[in-house]
N, C-alpha and C positions, 0 to 999 in steps of 0.2 A: 504494500500500500504506500502511495506517495503522500508526502506531507508538505504543503506549501508554506513558505516563510517569507514575508515581505518586510523589509526595513527601508527607512528613508535613505537618501543618497549620502548626505554629509551632515555631521553635527560637530559643534564646538562645545566644550565644557569649561567651566572655571569662572571664578570671579573676574569680571571685567571683560569677558570674552566677546561682548557685543562690539568691541573695537574691531572685530574681524568683518563687520558688516560692509563697510565701504569697499574693501578689496573684493569681496564676493560679488557685490552688485556690479562693480566695474568689470570684473573678469567674465561675468556672464552677459555683459552688454545691455543691461536693462536701462531704459531711459525714463520711463514714467511710472511712478509708484502710487498705488493706493495703500495708504497707511491705515490699518484697522486697529482700533483699541476700544476701551469702554469708558463711560462717563466717569466712573470712579477713579480711574487712573489719570484722567484729565483733571478732575477736581483736586486731586492731591499732588499733581505736578509730576508724578513718576514718569509719565509718558515722555517727558523731556529728556530723560536719559537715553532715549533712542532718537527722538526728533532732533535733538541738538547735534547728534552725529550726522544725520541726514542733511541738516542745514549747513554744518561746517564743511561738508563734502560737496555741497552745491547740487544736491539731487533735487529733481522736480517731483513733488508729491502733493497729494491732497489727502485729507484725513476724514475718515468715517468713524464716529465714536458713539453712535446711538444704540449700543448693544446692551440688551437686558441681561440680567444674571442667568435667566433661563431663556436663551435667545429664540426668537420667533421667526416664522415665515416672513413676516414684514421686515424684520431686521435684515434677513438675507436679500430680499428683493430690493430694499432701499439701497443697500451697499452695492448690489449688482447694477442698479441704474446709474449710480455715481461712477462705478468702475468703467461702464460702457461710455459714459459721457466724457470722461477724461482720457479714454483710450489707453488705460494702464496696460503695461506689459509684464508687471509683477505686482504681487500683493505682499506687503510686509505687515505682519500682525504681531502686536505686543499685548499680552494679557493672559488670563486664565483660559479654562476650557470654553467659556462662553464666547469670548472674542475669537479664539482660534477656530471653534466650530462654525461661527458665522463666516469667517474668512474662507473656510473650506467650502461652504455652500456657495459663496460668491464665485470662488475659483471654478467650481464645477459648472455653474450656469454660464460663465463667460465662454466656455468651450463646448458646452452642450445646451444651447439656447432652447432646444426642443423640450427641455425639462424645467422650463421656467415656472411651471405650476408648483414646483418644490415638493409637493405631496408625493409625486411619483418617484422621488429619490428614497423613500422610506424602505428599510430592509436591505436585502442584498441587491445592490444596484447593478444595472447593466448599461451604464453610460458608455458611449463609444470613444470619447476622447479624454486624454489626460487633462486635468484642470490647468488653469492659468498658473504659471509658476508661483509658488507660495514659500515665503521665508517666515519662520515662526520663532518668536522670542517669548517663552513662557514666563509668567510672573508669579505662579503658584507652584508649590511642590506637591502636585496631586494628580492632575488630569492626564498628563502625558499626551495631550492632543497633538503635540508637535511631532510625535513619532508613530501615531496610529493611523489606520485606514478607516477610522470611524468618526462620525460627528453626529451630534444630537440637536435636533431643532424642534421647538414646541409648536404644535398646531393648536392655537388658542381656540379656534372654533369647535374643535372636537375634544379639547382638553386631553390631548395625548402627546407624548414625546416620541418623535420619529427618530429611530436609531438607523442612521444611514451608514452602510458599510460599502466602501468603494475604494479599491486600490488607486483609482485615479485622483484621489484627494490628498494623498500623503505629501507633506511639504518636501521640497527639494533640498531645503537647508533648515537646520534647527540650531539655534544658539541658546544653550542652556546656561545662562549667566546667573549664578546664585545671588549676586548683588541686587538683581531686580526683585528678589524674593524676600529680602531682609526687612522691608518695611511693612510686610503683611500684618494686618490686624490679627490679634491673637486667635480669635475664633475662626477667621478665614484660614490661618495657618494650620490650626487643628483640623478643621473640616477637610481641607484639601489633602493633608497628610493621611487622614483616615480614609479618604477616597482612594489614595494610592494603596493603602493596606488592603482595602476591599478588592481592588484590581488584582493585587498579587495573590491573595488568598483564594478568591474565586477562580482565578486563572490556574492556580496550582491544583485545584480539585475538579475543574471542569472535565467533562467527558472527553474532550479533544486534546487534553494536555499531552505533551510529548517531552522527550529528553531535552530538546532545545528550550522549550518554554519553561520547563521545570528549573533549569539553570537560572534563568532571568528572575523567575518569581521567587525562588527560595532566597536568593541573595537580596532581593528587594525587601522581603519580609524581615530578614535579619537586620538590615540597615534601618528600617522603620522602627522596629522595637528598640534598637540601640539609640536612635537619634531624635525621634519625634518630640518627646517631652522637652529636651534641651532646645530644639529648634523653636518650639512654641513658647516656652516659659522663660527662657534665658536669651533668646535670639542669638544663640551661639553660632558664629559664622561657619565653623567646621561642621556642626550638626546640620545647618541649612544646606551646605554644599553636599553633604551625604544624602540628605532628603531629596535634593535635586537629582542626584544620580539614581536613587532608589525608585522614584516615581517614573523616571525614564526607562529603567530596566523593566518595571512592571508593565509599562506601555508596550515595549517590544514583545513581551510575552502575550498579554491578553489580546492584543491587536490581531494575533495570528491564531489563537485557540478559543477565543470567546470568554464569556463570563457566565453568570448564573442568576438566580432569582433575587438576590439582594438588589441587583440592578433592575430586575423586572418590577420590583415593588417600589424602589426609590424613584424610578422614572414617573410613577403615578403620583407620588407625593409632590414631585416637582411640577408636573403638568397641572394638577388640580389645585394645589395649595401654594404653588410657587416656592416650595421649600428648596433652599440651596442644595445642590446635588450631594456635596460632601457630607452635609449634616444628615440628609436622608439616609445615606449609606451607613454612617456611624450609628444612627438610631437602630437600624435593622440588622446590622452584621451579627451581633451576638445571638439574637433570636433565630435567625436563619441558619447560623452555624450549628446551633443545637439541633435543629431539624435535620440538616444535612449530615450531621455526625453519625446518624444511624447507618449511612453507607460509606462515609468518607473518613471514619475515625482512624484508620491506619495512615492516611495521608496527614491527619492532624498530629499523629504520633511523630512523624518525620519532622514536621514543623516545630513541635515542642522541643525536640532534641536539639534543633538548630538555634533556638532562642533561649537557651539557658536552662532547660529542664531535661537533663540527661536521664533522670529517674523515669521519664516517660517510657523508656524502653521496657520497663517492667510493669507498667500500669495496664489495667483492663480497660475494656471499651468505655464503660460509663465514666470512669475516672479520667480517661483521656478527653472525652467530650467536655466534662465539667471543667477540667483544668484549662483547656483551650479557650472555652467561652469566658471563663473568669479572667484569663490574661488579656483577652481583647477588651473586656469591660474595664479592667483596671487601667489599660493604656488610654482608653477614652477619658476616664475620670482624671487621669494624670494631666490630660490636655484641656480639662475644663469642659468636656462635652458630657452632659448628664441628662439631656432632655429625652422625651419619649415621643412616640407617634402622636399622642394626645396634644402635645405642645405645638404641632403643626397646624392644628385646626380640624384635624380629622375627627369624625364622630362615628359611633357604632353603626349608624344607618348608612354610612358611606362604604362599609366593607364590601358589600356585594358588588357595587359599581367598580371599586378599586380592584377587586379580585378578577372581575371580568376583563378589565383592561390589562392586568398583569398576565393573564392567560395568553393574550395576543402579543405580548412583548417579545422581540426577537432574541432576547437573552435567555428566555426560559428553556429552550431546548438543550442548552449546554449544561444545565444544572445536573449534578451527579445523581440527585434523587428526583424521580418523577413527581410532578406536582399537579394536584387537581385544584379546581376552583375552591372547593371546601378547605383545602390545605391553605390556600392564600388567605381566606377569611380568618382562619384560626391563627395564622402567623401575624396578620395585622392586629388581631385582638391581643395576642401575646405581647406584641411590641408596644401596646398602650401603657 
């Protein structure tokens, strides 16, 4: 059986690595840039760490910054219209998953205008053309959108998150500069770091996992448990650099083997209640791992041994599950994340609607344990 593995072309890592941007733009012959970011980065001035470089190098660019935390079809279409208007030949995006996902959607529409309804991009895409060249500079240590073939766009009219999976959207260049992550608000740092943990754990136990993806996911898990509290609570530069690497590794893995029902459920909390994606994952991860432990507990044992619990080699099934779930919960608490599904605005009467949407989510088939609508209802209830 063959196993496909897709990675982006070029990446730079390290504090200050955004200085490589002018040389790369010039070497590739780009002339007109659409610069995509979000309003939060504009308001706090962080965007200037990249636009100052563009200005000082004399590049011609226009900025699109009306990106929502859970980006919408309108965000993609508005950015697409601006990109067409200025005749951009490259997109430079700075931000978290929301900005990068929006930029991916714009990139795809620029070369596949027949998909301008955006809705048809949902799921496993069959676009014909590689997207407009995209250069990504992430500002959070969580989503890994700069290295994946996925992007998520909210269809507000249907209250669903569309998970678009398309090798044509992957950035040609990623610059993972941890200095851009050092001013993250504490809760954003915690949420995005726990998003990265969810990527790594779900990727490690998903049905399609393989030797290559296991390598990326296990090392990511180790780094996250070692570094996330210090990155969040102490703003330790070394810990932030390690988190930048960890989330990137997790992205290389899950982009190729998929995720599971933590994401199937989290997508619904984001679409219906506008819950930030990382927070949604953090809320749901312990509950879903207890559910998945019935079939994935031997994989949990392997993880525990690698994150400082060598005694797991001699533990039984239930002790393995309990210990793993406890360690995830303790990591969340150490980062200040203690909220529940109830805090998102979700109510008991919403469970059936959320479960129905989760059943249709593209991440569900990869989950190691088969899941019914009733299972989803019970999991939402347990996470309250």
